[in-house]
C-alpha positions as CSV (number, residue, x, y, z in Angstrom):
1,M,-12.9,20.4,35.0
2,S,-16.9,19.9,34.2
3,Q,-18.2,16.4,34.7
4,D,-20.2,17.3,31.7
5,E,-17.6,17.3,29.2
6,P,-18.1,14.4,26.6
7,N,-15.8,11.8,27.2
8,I,-14.9,8.1,25.8
9,D,-14.7,5.9,29.2
10,E,-17.8,3.7,27.8
11,I,-16.2,3.0,24.6
12,L,-12.5,1.8,25.8
13,E,-14.2,0.0,28.7
14,N,-16.3,-2.3,26.0
15,W,-13.5,-2.3,23.7
16,P,-10.4,-3.6,25.5
17,Y,-6.9,-2.5,24.1
18,D,-5.0,-6.0,22.7
19,S,-1.5,-5.3,22.1
20,G,-0.8,-8.3,20.2
21,A,-3.7,-7.6,17.9
22,I,-4.9,-4.8,14.9
23,E,-8.6,-4.2,16.6
24,V,-10.3,-2.4,13.8
25,R,-13.9,-2.0,13.3
26,W,-16.5,-0.4,10.9
27,C,-18.8,2.5,13.1
28,L,-21.2,5.0,11.9
29,G,-20.4,8.7,12.2
30,A,-23.0,11.2,13.6
31,D,-24.4,11.9,10.2
32,G,-24.7,8.2,9.1
33,R,-21.7,8.2,7.2
34,D,-19.3,5.0,7.6
35,V,-15.8,5.6,9.5
36,I,-13.1,3.2,10.7
37,Q,-12.1,3.3,14.4
38,M,-8.9,1.6,15.2
39,R,-8.3,0.7,19.1
40,V,-4.9,1.9,19.9
41,D,-3.2,2.3,23.5
42,M,-5.3,4.3,25.8
43,G,-7.8,5.3,23.1
44,L,-8.8,4.9,19.4
45,L,-8.4,6.4,16.3
46,Q,-11.3,7.3,14.0
47,L,-10.7,7.5,10.1
48,E,-12.4,8.8,7.2
49,T,-13.1,6.4,4.4
50,T,-12.5,8.7,1.3
51,G,-10.3,11.7,1.0
52,R,-7.5,12.0,3.8
53,P,-8.0,9.7,6.7
54,D,-8.5,12.8,9.3
55,G,-10.9,14.4,6.8
56,A,-9.1,17.8,6.4
57,Q,-8.8,19.0,2.6
58,P,-5.5,21.2,2.8
59,H,-5.5,24.2,1.3
60,G,-8.8,23.2,-0.2
61,H,-7.2,19.9,-1.7
62,E,-8.8,16.6,-1.0
63,T,-4.8,15.7,-0.1
64,Y,-1.9,17.4,1.2
65,L,-0.1,15.5,-2.0
66,D,-2.7,17.4,-4.1
67,Y,-1.5,20.3,-2.5
68,L,1.9,20.3,-3.3
69,I,1.6,18.8,-6.8
70,A,-0.3,21.9,-7.1
71,R,2.5,24.1,-5.9
72,T,4.6,22.7,-8.2
73,L,2.9,24.6,-10.8
74,I,3.6,27.9,-9.4
75,D,6.7,27.1,-8.0
76,G,8.3,25.1,-10.7
77,D,9.7,21.7,-10.7
78,A,12.6,22.9,-9.0
79,M,10.7,23.8,-5.8
80,T,12.1,22.1,-2.6
81,L,10.1,21.3,0.5
82,S,10.0,23.8,3.7
83,E,10.1,22.6,7.2
84,E,6.6,23.3,7.4
85,Q,5.6,21.4,4.2
86,C,7.9,18.3,5.4
87,A,6.2,18.2,8.9
88,E,2.5,18.4,7.0
89,V,4.1,15.3,4.6
90,D,4.8,13.6,7.5
91,R,1.2,14.0,8.7
92,E,0.0,12.8,5.7
93,F,2.2,9.8,5.7
94,V,1.3,8.5,9.5
95,Q,-2.7,8.9,8.6
96,Y,-2.6,6.5,5.2
97,Y,-0.2,4.1,7.2
98,H,-2.9,3.5,9.9
99,R,-5.9,3.6,7.4
100,R,-3.8,1.4,4.8
101,V,-3.4,-1.0,8.3
102,C,-6.9,-0.8,9.0
103,Y,-8.3,-1.9,5.2
104,L,-5.8,-4.9,5.2
105,K,-7.1,-5.9,8.6
106,L,-11.1,-5.3,7.2
107,Q,-9.9,-7.1,4.0
108,E,-10.8,-3.9,2.1
109,F,-7.6,-4.8,-0.2
110,N,-8.6,-2.6,-3.3
111,R,-8.8,0.1,-0.8
112,A,-5.5,-0.5,0.9
113,A,-3.8,-0.9,-2.7
114,D,-5.2,2.7,-3.4
115,D,-3.8,4.0,0.1
116,A,-0.7,2.2,-0.7
117,D,-0.3,4.1,-4.1
118,H,-1.1,7.1,-2.6
119,T,1.9,6.8,-0.1
120,L,4.1,5.8,-3.0
121,A,3.1,8.7,-5.2
122,L,3.6,10.8,-1.9
123,M,7.3,9.3,-1.7
124,D,8.1,9.7,-5.1
125,F,7.4,13.2,-4.7
126,C,9.4,13.8,-1.6
127,L,12.3,12.3,-3.4
128,Q,12.5,14.8,-5.9
129,H,11.8,17.7,-3.9
130,S,13.1,16.8,-0.5
131,P,15.2,19.3,1.1
132,D,18.1,17.1,2.0
133,E,19.4,13.4,2.0
134,Q,18.7,12.6,5.2
135,W,15.1,13.7,5.1
136,T,14.9,11.9,2.2
137,M,16.4,8.0,3.5
138,S,13.9,8.9,6.8
139,H,11.1,8.1,4.2
140,E,12.7,6.0,1.3
141,Q,13.7,2.9,4.3
142,Y,9.8,2.5,4.6
143,R,9.4,2.2,0.9
144,P,9.7,-1.8,0.7
145,F,7.1,-2.0,3.6
146,V,4.7,0.4,1.8
147,M,5.3,-2.1,-1.6
148,F,5.0,-5.0,0.6
149,H,1.7,-3.7,1.7
150,R,0.7,-2.8,-2.1
151,I,1.6,-6.3,-3.4
152,Q,0.2,-8.2,-0.3
153,A,-3.4,-6.5,-1.2
154,G,-3.2,-6.6,-4.8
155,A,-2.7,-10.5,-4.7
156,L,-5.5,-10.8,-2.1
157,F,-8.0,-8.5,-4.4
158,Q,-6.7,-10.6,-7.3
159,L,-7.6,-13.7,-5.5
160,E,-10.9,-12.5,-4.3
161,H,-12.1,-11.0,-7.7
162,R,-10.2,-12.6,-10.6
163,G,-8.5,-16.2,-9.6
164,A,-5.5,-17.5,-7.8
165,E,-3.4,-17.6,-11.3
166,E,-4.0,-13.8,-11.5
167,A,-2.8,-13.6,-7.6
168,V,0.2,-15.6,-8.1
169,E,0.9,-13.4,-11.0
170,E,0.3,-10.3,-8.8
171,V,3.0,-11.3,-6.5
172,N,5.4,-12.1,-9.5
173,V,5.0,-8.7,-10.7
174,G,5.3,-7.1,-7.6
175,L,8.6,-9.2,-6.5
176,D,9.8,-7.7,-9.6
177,R,9.2,-4.4,-8.8
178,L,11.2,-5.2,-5.0
179,R,14.2,-6.6,-6.9
180,H,14.4,-3.4,-9.1
181,L,14.4,-1.2,-6.1
182,F,17.2,-3.6,-4.4
183,E,19.3,-3.0,-7.3
184,R,18.9,0.6,-7.5
185,H,20.3,0.9,-3.8
186,G,23.0,-1.8,-4.8
187,V,22.1,-4.4,-2.4
188,E,20.5,-7.0,-4.9
189,E,22.6,-9.5,-3.0
190,E,20.1,-9.2,0.2
191,F,17.2,-9.7,-1.8
192,D,16.2,-13.3,-1.4
193,E,16.7,-13.4,2.3
194,D,15.1,-10.0,2.9
195,E,12.0,-10.8,5.1
196,L,9.6,-8.8,3.3
197,V,10.6,-10.8,-0.2
198,K,10.0,-14.1,2.2
199,R,6.8,-13.1,3.3
200,L,5.1,-12.5,-0.4
201,V,7.1,-15.9,-1.4
202,E,5.3,-17.6,1.0
203,L,2.0,-15.8,0.1
204,R,2.6,-17.0,-3.4
205,E,3.2,-20.9,-3.1
206,S,0.7,-20.8,-0.4
207,V,-2.1,-19.7,-3.2
208,R,-0.5,-22.3,-5.9
209,H,-0.7,-24.8,-2.7
210,E,-4.3,-24.4,-2.0
211,Y,-5.6,-23.6,-5.1
212,G,-3.5,-26.2,-7.1
213,V,-2.1,-23.3,-9.3
214,G,1.1,-24.9,-11.7
215,R,3.2,-22.1,-13.7
216,T,1.1,-19.0,-14.6
217,L,0.8,-18.5,-18.5
218,Q,3.3,-15.5,-17.6
219,E,5.5,-17.7,-16.1
220,R,5.5,-20.5,-19.2
221,L,6.4,-17.8,-21.6
222,T,8.9,-16.6,-19.4
223,D,10.6,-20.0,-19.2
224,A,9.8,-20.7,-23.1
225,V,11.6,-17.1,-24.3
226,A,14.6,-18.3,-21.5
227,S,15.1,-21.9,-23.3
228,E,14.9,-20.3,-26.9
229,R,11.6,-22.0,-27.7
230,Y,10.1,-19.2,-29.7
231,E,7.3,-20.5,-31.1
232,L,5.8,-21.6,-27.9
233,A,6.8,-18.0,-26.6
234,A,4.6,-16.4,-29.6
235,K,1.6,-18.9,-28.6
236,L,1.8,-18.3,-25.3
237,R,2.2,-14.6,-25.6
238,D,-0.9,-14.6,-28.0
239,E,-2.6,-16.5,-25.2
240,L,-1.8,-14.1,-22.3
241,S,-2.8,-11.0,-24.7
242,R,-6.1,-12.5,-25.3
243,R,-6.8,-13.5,-21.7
244,T,-5.8,-9.8,-20.3
245,G,-8.4,-8.3,-23.3
246,K,-11.0,-10.0,-21.3
247,L,-10.2,-9.0,-17.9
């Protein structure tokens, strides 16, 4: 092997790997574009910030999901993913997972939310077009975790840009969606003790405590309806509509 072959020795020496931390940084590509680098054991990953993390355009499309959606226009909604397509789907899952984690670490919460949305949309497509139940469950088992990242990113984005009450409500909406998922799979009794649920509740309550947030407008509306205080509920609903219209 030629000694002139390029290597990344210097990068790895100057950026030690820490197994207990997620090490991420912004860098400039050779053409001056922003890229993300993530330190991993025995190397690093470099990810694009737009489109697919690897920069590829599968069959001329921005993502493999976009390509698959286009295929349904040809093959019909009843298409079943082939073995090769399943492998490509898995590649895209992994790539978006890495970038989502990077964006959370970099506090790019809106971008992390977008990548979580992409993964959830890819999961929805797989659910509809999966070749078998085993392959379906190999992906569906991670849906709560992806939803957890989506809720977390959405709440922290709201906290940063709109306020603490909006962040609390973002968590509440996300928890409702998670609860529906548990109910759909017949395991609603496990919801309150689920570790991801507990972490989201901790996030919500820490925001309440740190920013002095009491019951949100939506929570007060829910309470009013539950206690059949319909006049108050109508006033709160009007206030919520006015507030939402201003956002």
